[in-house]
N, C-alpha and C positions, 0 to 999 in steps of 0.2 A: 498490410501495415501491422506492425508489432507494437502494441501499446502496453506500458506498465501502468496498472491501475492499483494505486496504493489505497488500502482501506483500513479503517480502525473500528468499524462497528457502529459509528455514530450516524446521526441523521445527515451529516455533511457528506459522509461516504455514500449514503443512499442516494443523495442528490447527484453525486458524480456518476454513479451507476446509471441512474435515469437518463442523464445527459448523454452518456456514452451509448446507451441503447438507441436513443433518438438519433445521435450522430451516425451510428452504424447504418440506420435506415436510409441515409442520404448518400451513402458511398456505393460505388460500383465494385471496388475491391473489397475482399473479405478482410475482416479484422482477426488478429490473434491477440487475445488479451491475457497478459501475465498478471494475475491477481496476487498482490503481495500484502501480507500483514507482517508488521515488525513488532516483535515483543521486546519490551525493555528488559535488559538482563537483571536477573536476581544476583546479588553479590555472591559469587560462587563459593568463596571461602566460607562464608556463613552457611550457605545452603548445604555444601558437601560435608560439613561437620555433622549435620543432622539427617541428611538423606543422601542416597546414592545419586551419582551424576545421571544415571539412566532415568531415575525418577524425575529429576529436573528437566531433562530433555523431553521426556514424555509429556510433562506439564506444558512446556512451550508448544509442543506439537498440537496437543489437544486444545489448548486455548486459542491458538492460531487458526486451527481448522474450524473451530466454532464460529469464527468471523469470516474466513475465506470461503468455506464450502457453500453457504447459502448464497453468497454473491455469485460464485461460479455457476451454481445451478440456475440462477436467474438469467445470467448471460447466455448459458447454453439453451435455455428455453426460448431465447430471442434469436437463436440460430448462430451464435457467435462461438468460435473455437476458444477454449480457455485452458490455461495451465495454472495450477495453484502453487503458491509459494508461502512458506512461513520462515522468517529469519529472526535472529536475535541480535539486537544492537541498538545503537543510537538511531532513531527513526530517520532523520534527515540524511545522514551519511549513508545509512544502509539502503534507503530508497535510491539515492543517486548512484551508488555503487551497483545496485541490482540493474538499474536502467542501462548502465554501460555493459555489465557482464552478460546480460540477456540480449544484448544488441537491439534494444528497443528504439523505435523511431521517435517516441514521445512518452511523456509521463502525464497521467491524469490523476487528480486527487481532489477531495473536498477540502474546503477551508472554512474556518469559523468566521472569516471576514472581519476580524478585529481591526481597529484603527491603528495608525502608525505609532501612537504613543504606547499602546498596550504591547504592540509587537516589539518596540524598542526596549521596553521593560522586561517582558517575558520571553522574547524570542518566539520563533514560529517554525514548526516543522516545514511548512510550505515555503517560507522564506529561505530556509536552509537548503531545501531541494532546488529551488530556483537558482541559488548561488552556486551550488555544487554540480548539478547535472549539466552535462554538455549536450542536452537534448531540449527540444521545446517542452514546456511545462504548461498544462492547462489546469487552472484552479477553478473549481466550481463552488459557488456560494449557495 
């Protein structure tokens, strides 16, 4: 089973990792976990006036790896095969697109578990992924 695990470095992501490791222990088939961190884009016009594009790209990669790599290592220690990904874009759309592009069977992610009023006012990455992904989405509170 190929699962996209979207992480952001929060305690909610940690809970999703914990749940996925526990879930893995109950399966006969091995999991392949695609760990994804989505970095919000820096306004490129502004950034490239002051720094080279390569510097911005390195920043995205380093920031993303700082989140993705510890998660990936934890999953590997649990005996799970992992591929690490860092992308730049709008989180909800980028996660849904990655799930399709990477041919994932499902998406797992942590959620803050805010109420419907807060979600209606602020929006939610989780709600956006559920709306856009044509895959089952597991939200861990």
